[in-house]
LOKOLTOR-35040 format. One record per residue (C-alpha): z, y, x; residue in three letters. Coordinates in steps of 0.05 Angstrom, whole numbers, padded with zeros to 5 digits. Example, Ala and Ser with C-alpha at 12.3 -4.5 7.8 and 13.67 -1.06 7.14 Angstrom:
# LOKOLTOR-35040
w v u drenkol
00156 -00090 00246 Ala;
00143 -00021 00273 Ser;
END
This chain:
# LOKOLTOR-35040
w v u drenkol
-00458 -02882 -03028 Met;
-00391 -02859 -03016 Ala;
-00385 -02817 -02953 Glu;
-00339 -02856 -02901 Gln;
-00272 -02840 -02894 Val;
-00237 -02858 -02826 Met;
-00178 -02871 -02858 Met;
-00168 -02918 -02897 Asn;
-00142 -02916 -02962 Val;
-00116 -02966 -03012 Ser;
-00127 -02933 -03089 Gly;
-00071 -02954 -03139 Leu;
-00063 -02953 -03217 Ile;
-00009 -02984 -03265 Ile;
-00047 -03004 -03330 Thr;
-00025 -03033 -03402 Tyr;
-00095 -03030 -03451 Asn;
-00125 -02977 -03415 Glu;
-00206 -03014 -03438 Glu;
-00222 -02940 -03455 Lys;
-00213 -02912 -03391 Asn;
-00209 -02975 -03335 Ile;
-00290 -02964 -03320 Gln;
-00286 -02889 -03302 Glu;
-00221 -02894 -03268 Val;
-00236 -02949 -03215 Leu;
-00298 -02905 -03208 Glu;
-00255 -02857 -03175 Cys;
-00228 -02898 -03128 Phe;
-00305 -02912 -03095 Asp;
-00281 -02887 -03025 Phe;
-00231 -02933 -03027 Cys;
-00240 -03003 -03000 Asp;
-00181 -03037 -03024 Glu;
-00154 -03022 -03109 Ile;
-00091 -03048 -03133 Ile;
-00081 -03055 -03211 Val;
-00008 -03067 -03231 Val;
-00025 -03082 -03302 Asp;
00045 -03099 -03357 Ser;
-00002 -03169 -03383 Phe;
-00043 -03120 -03433 Ser;
-00083 -03155 -03498 Thr;
-00141 -03118 -03481 Asp;
-00207 -03114 -03434 Lys;
-00162 -03076 -03393 Thr;
-00157 -03140 -03336 Ile;
-00233 -03169 -03353 Glu;
-00265 -03096 -03333 Ile;
-00224 -03088 -03268 Ala;
-00243 -03155 -03242 Lys;
-00315 -03140 -03245 Gln;
-00299 -03078 -03185 Phe;
-00295 -03127 -03121 Ser;
-00244 -03084 -03087 Lys;
-00197 -03096 -03145 Val;
-00134 -03145 -03137 Lys;
-00095 -03150 -03205 Val;
-00022 -03160 -03209 Ile;
00015 -03168 -03269 Gln;
00083 -03158 -03281 Asn;
00122 -03157 -03350 Ala;
00137 -03079 -03356 Phe;
00215 -03052 -03355 Glu;
00193 -02984 -03330 Asp;
00140 -02933 -03296 Phe;
00185 -02927 -03226 Thr;
00176 -03013 -03214 Lys;
00113 -03016 -03235 Gln;
00087 -02964 -03172 Arg;
00127 -02987 -03132 Asn;
00106 -03054 -03137 Ile;
00031 -03030 -03128 Ala;
00063 -02998 -03065 Leu;
00086 -03058 -03028 Asp;
00016 -03092 -03039 Ala;
-00017 -03035 -03016 Ala;
-00051 -03056 -02948 Lys;
-00064 -02987 -02915 Asn;
-00008 -02934 -02903 Asp;
-00055 -02881 -02950 Trp;
-00063 -02894 -03015 Val;
-00087 -02850 -03071 Leu;
-00063 -02869 -03137 Phe;
-00071 -02839 -03206 Leu;
-00058 -02855 -03273 Asp;
-00121 -02886 -03326 Gly;
-00125 -02816 -03359 Asp;
-00138 -02776 -03293 Glu;
-00201 -02766 -03264 Arg;
-00228 -02740 -03199 Ile;
-00279 -02677 -03197 Thr;
-00335 -02675 -03147 Thr;
-00311 -02617 -03114 Pro;
-00228 -02645 -03105 Leu;
-00266 -02722 -03079 Lys;
-00292 -02671 -03024 Lys;
-00223 -02645 -03012 Glu;
-00202 -02706 -03001 Ile;
-00245 -02738 -02953 Leu;
-00239 -02676 -02920 Glu;
-00167 -02674 -02911 Glu;
-00172 -02758 -02901 Leu;
-00220 -02747 -02843 Asn;
-00183 -02684 -02811 Ser;
-00138 -02701 -02748 Pro;
-00080 -02648 -02778 Val;
-00057 -02682 -02837 Gln;
-00003 -02675 -02889 Lys;
00041 -02737 -02907 Asp;
00034 -02721 -02980 Ala;
-00011 -02683 -03024 Tyr;
00002 -02654 -03097 Tyr;
-00054 -02648 -03146 Phe;
-00049 -02597 -03191 Phe;
-00076 -02627 -03273 Arg;
-00121 -02595 -03329 Lys;
-00094 -02620 -03386 Phe;
-00143 -02635 -03437 Tyr;
-00123 -02650 -03520 Phe;
-00171 -02692 -03546 Ala;
-00228 -02664 -03507 Gly;
-00201 -02583 -03513 Lys;
-00177 -02550 -03445 Pro;
-00105 -02536 -03460 Ile;
-00086 -02468 -03416 His;
-00021 -02463 -03427 Tyr;
00039 -02502 -03457 Ser;
00076 -02512 -03398 Gly;
00003 -02545 -03373 Thr;
-00004 -02496 -03327 Gln;
00046 -02513 -03272 Thr;
00037 -02588 -03282 Asp;
00028 -02624 -03209 Lys;
00042 -02693 -03189 Asn;
00036 -02729 -03115 Phe;
-00033 -02780 -03115 Arg;
-00041 -02777 -03046 Leu;
00008 -02795 -02995 Phe;
00032 -02844 -02936 Arg;
00069 -02892 -02960 Lys;
00113 -02911 -02902 Ser;
00135 -02836 -02927 Lys;
00140 -02843 -02996 Ala;
00172 -02886 -03053 Arg;
00189 -02875 -03119 Tyr;
00271 -02865 -03130 Ile;
00295 -02921 -03171 Ser;
00331 -02915 -03233 Gly;
00286 -02864 -03255 Lys;
00245 -02910 -03322 Lys;
00200 -02840 -03335 Val;
00171 -02788 -03310 His;
00183 -02826 -03243 Glu;
00195 -02779 -03171 Thr;
00157 -02801 -03108 Leu;
00208 -02783 -03057 His;
00172 -02755 -02996 Val;
00202 -02751 -02926 Asn;
00154 -02718 -02881 Gly;
00113 -02657 -02897 Ser;
00066 -02634 -02958 Ile;
00007 -02620 -02973 Gly;
-00027 -02578 -03038 Ile;
-00098 -02597 -03062 Met;
-00138 -02532 -03081 Lys;
-00175 -02567 -03140 Asn;
-00149 -02589 -03193 Lys;
-00147 -02670 -03219 Leu;
-00171 -02677 -03287 Leu;
-00126 -02705 -03347 His;
-00144 -02726 -03408 Phe;
-00078 -02741 -03433 Ser;
-00087 -02747 -03501 Val;
-00148 -02784 -03545 Asn;
-00114 -02759 -03608 Asp;
-00053 -02730 -03640 Tyr;
-00003 -02797 -03655 Glu;
-00034 -02830 -03600 Ser;
-00001 -02777 -03558 Tyr;
00067 -02770 -03614 Lys;
00076 -02853 -03601 Thr;
00064 -02836 -03520 Lys;
00119 -02777 -03525 Met;
00168 -02823 -03566 Leu;
00154 -02880 -03515 His;
00165 -02837 -03461 Tyr;
00238 -02806 -03501 Gly;
00257 -02887 -03510 Ile;
00262 -02899 -03442 Leu;
00294 -02828 -03416 Lys;
00339 -02837 -03468 Gly;
00367 -02911 -03422 Gln;
00357 -02885 -03364 Glu;
00411 -02824 -03385 Leu;
00453 -02882 -03414 Ala;
00454 -02922 -03344 Ala;
00475 -02867 -03305 Arg;
00528 -02862 -03355 Gly;
00513 -02801 -03403 Lys;
00541 -02800 -03471 Lys;
00512 -02783 -03535 Tyr;
00519 -02707 -03566 Ser;
00488 -02683 -03627 Arg;
00495 -02611 -03614 Ala;
00464 -02629 -03544 Ala;
00410 -02666 -03587 Gln;
00384 -02610 -03632 Tyr;
00396 -02551 -03585 Ser;
00350 -02578 -03541 Lys;
00305 -02603 -03572 Thr;
00299 -02532 -03603 Ala;
00297 -02506 -03537 Phe;
00240 -02550 -03511 Lys;
00196 -02514 -03564 Phe;
00218 -02460 -03552 Phe;
00204 -02460 -03489 Lys;
00130 -02499 -03492 Ala;
00113 -02446 -03539 Tyr;
00134 -02386 -03533 Ile;
00156 -02382 -03455 Leu;
00104 -02425 -03436 Arg;
00051 -02386 -03475 Leu;
00028 -02457 -03521 Gly;
00023 -02402 -03575 Ile;
-00049 -02387 -03544 Leu;
-00070 -02457 -03539 Asp;
-00087 -02446 -03622 Gly;
-00061 -02512 -03661 Lys;
-00063 -02559 -03611 Glu;
-00017 -02524 -03568 Gly;
00033 -02512 -03624 Tyr;
00024 -02587 -03635 Gln;
00039 -02601 -03559 Leu;
00098 -02563 -03555 Ser;
00126 -02598 -03626 Tyr;
00105 -02662 -03589 Leu;
00149 -02648 -03522 Gln;
00212 -02636 -03573 Ser;
00203 -02697 -03610 Leu;
00213 -02735 -03547 Ser;
00265 -02702 -03510 Val;
00300 -02715 -03596 Phe;
00273 -02780 -03586 Glu;
00310 -02788 -03510 Thr;
00374 -02773 -03558 Tyr;
00369 -02820 -03606 Glu;
00353 -02870 -03550 Ser;
00414 -02845 -03526 Leu;
00462 -02852 -03577 Lys;
00442 -02924 -03597 Gly;
00461 -02946 -03522 Ala;
00522 -02915 -03526 Asn;
END
């Protein structure tokens, strides 16, 4: 049985074809008194599985970008405190205990960063730029909003105090090489559209120099070389996403 929480919390998640993940990630919300699922019309069993949870409310909205989906979830939440997870994230027992302690504390921050432990096909990754990876996951929605115009790598603007959780969130971002490649290419396309909307012009020199530097940064400067084959693949795919960003920008110009 979940520990009693003094502050009511809404669990939020945006989904599209997450049938492999949805059961486990929704179980991470067991201490929340409601769960909001904003789904982009999944064609698999995501919604069927989600509706087996009594606390779940499903909202279906055609995908435009990640920021809009997240803000729809925020607007639907009835509680001020929200816990926002991605389908490939999991809360450990120590992290859950820490979350509950913070929520039950007489003194709280308005938003909390969570550091994430990255996994590649079940193998923990220690470097490759993942060592400083963190995101806001627990916050008061009255004090925060995702910034409009950010189509990917959405940014939460917090008008209040910020804390950092000591325990890490598990991030199973990569099931296999091909699925992660597809994901990074999609991110690149959205980022290119975002740059075009801001008036950015395509530059061949920028495309190749930034792509090369991204690989060098991840593999050498951020020690991806120490992660073995997976470190090389992650560094390559991160740089591929940058290349695709400029391909997308070129097509939009």
